[in-house]
N, C-alpha and C positions, 0 to 999 in steps of 0.2 A: 833320472826321468824329470822332465820339466813339469811345471804346475799344469800347463795346458794339456800335456799328454796324460797326466794323472786324472784330470777331469774327464777327458774323452774315454779313458779306460774304465773309470768308475761308471760313467753313463752307459757304456756298452754292456757292462756287467749287469746293471739294473734292467736293461732291455732284455737280456737273455733270461734273467730270473722272471720278469713279468710275462714273457712269452714262452714259458718253459714247456708248454704242451700238456700241463696237468689239468686243464679244464675238463670237467666231466661231460662226456658226450650224452646226448639225449637218446634214449632207446625209443624207437617208434613202437607204440602199442595201439591196438584197436579197442574200441569200446567193448566192454565185456571181458577184457584181459584180467587175469588174476592179480595183476599189479594194481588194480583200481578197486576202490570201495566206494559205493554210491549209497547215500542215505537221504532220507527226507525227515524234516521236523516241522511240527505245526505249532502256532502260537496258542491255539485252543483246540481241544478235541470235541467240544460241543459248542455250537454257536447257533444263533438265530439267523435264518435266511436274510440276506441283505447286509448283515454285519461282515466285517473283514476278518479273514483268517490269513495270517502270514504263513507262507510255505517257504521253507529254506531247504534247498537241495545242495548237498555237499558232495563233491568229488574229491577223494583222497588217494594219493599215491601211497600204497602200503608196501612198496618194494624198497630195496636198498639202493636203487639207482634212479637218476633223473629220467623222466619219461616225457614223451610228446604224444598226445592223443590227436589223431587226425580225423577230420570230418569232411564230408563232401559238400556241405552247405553251411549256412550260418546257424543252424540249430545245433547247439552243442549240449548244454545242460538245460533240460526242460522239466516239465512235470506232467502227470496224467492223473485222472480221477476215474474210478470205476464204482459202479453200484456194488452193494454187497453180493449181488448175484453174478457180478463179473462183467456187466455191460460197460463199455467205455463211454463216458459222458463228457470228458474234457481231455483232449480236444474233440469237439463234437464231430468233426469230419474223419476222425481216426488217425490223423497225423497233423503236425504243425506245418504251417505255410512258412517256408524259409527261402532266403535268397540263395541262388546257386553259386555262391563263392566258397572256395575251399577255406576252411578255418581249422585252427588247432588250439589245444590247451597244453602248455608246458608246465610240468610240476617237478620240483626238486624232490629228492627222496623224503618221504613222510610229509610232504607238503599237501595242503588242501586248498580248494577254492570253492566259493559258494555263489549261488544265484538265489535271489529272493523274488517271490511272486505273491500276488494277493488274489484270493478267491472269495467270492461273495455268495456263491451258490444260486445266483439268479437264474430263473428259468427251469429250475429242477425242483422236484417234489421233496418234501421233508423226508428224511430217512438216514440210513447208514451208508457211508461211502468209504472207500479206501483211496488214500492219496499216495502217489509214488513219485520218486525222483526218476528221471529217465535221461538217457543219452541219445541224441540224434533225433531226426525228424520222424522216423518210423517207430519210435518207442520200443525197439527190439531189446534194449538193455534197460531193465528197471530195478529199482531198489525194493526191499521189502515194503509192503504196504503199511501205511499208518491209518488206523481207523479214526473216523470222524463222524459225528452225528449232527445233522442239521435239523433244526426244529422250525416251525412256522412262527412268524411274529404273532404276538398276542393281539386280539382284536382291539380296536380303539375303544376307549371308554364311551359309554352311552352318554348322550347329551343331557 
């Protein structure tokens, strides 16, 4: 076998190995699938109205296969806030405003992705609230709620 033929044969073998078809396919799943775990974390569980509270929403693939979560718009991972009595206060309209473009999130097995948000509690009274991670514009899939207490700022000092 000539040197040129050996190089061509070796190159062809590498192409066959590189394109062996062993790539893991993505299983399509819907928000709310048991393959997904959704959680919310807060930087503070007590804060003064107007101060920043960082909200981190994590979506984790807990299955043994790679998955793709499909959405009908650009709202994928979002958050929601309810009063202790259950009234939805964020988003105030009851749903997020999203662009009507199909979007998706692909996760390898046991992989997670996060979105970060900031809440200041402006326009709401002091009190106890629950913060949730959510999937999709309509908030139909939510994480367990994380309690947070918002207090009013102290009065300014007297002159």
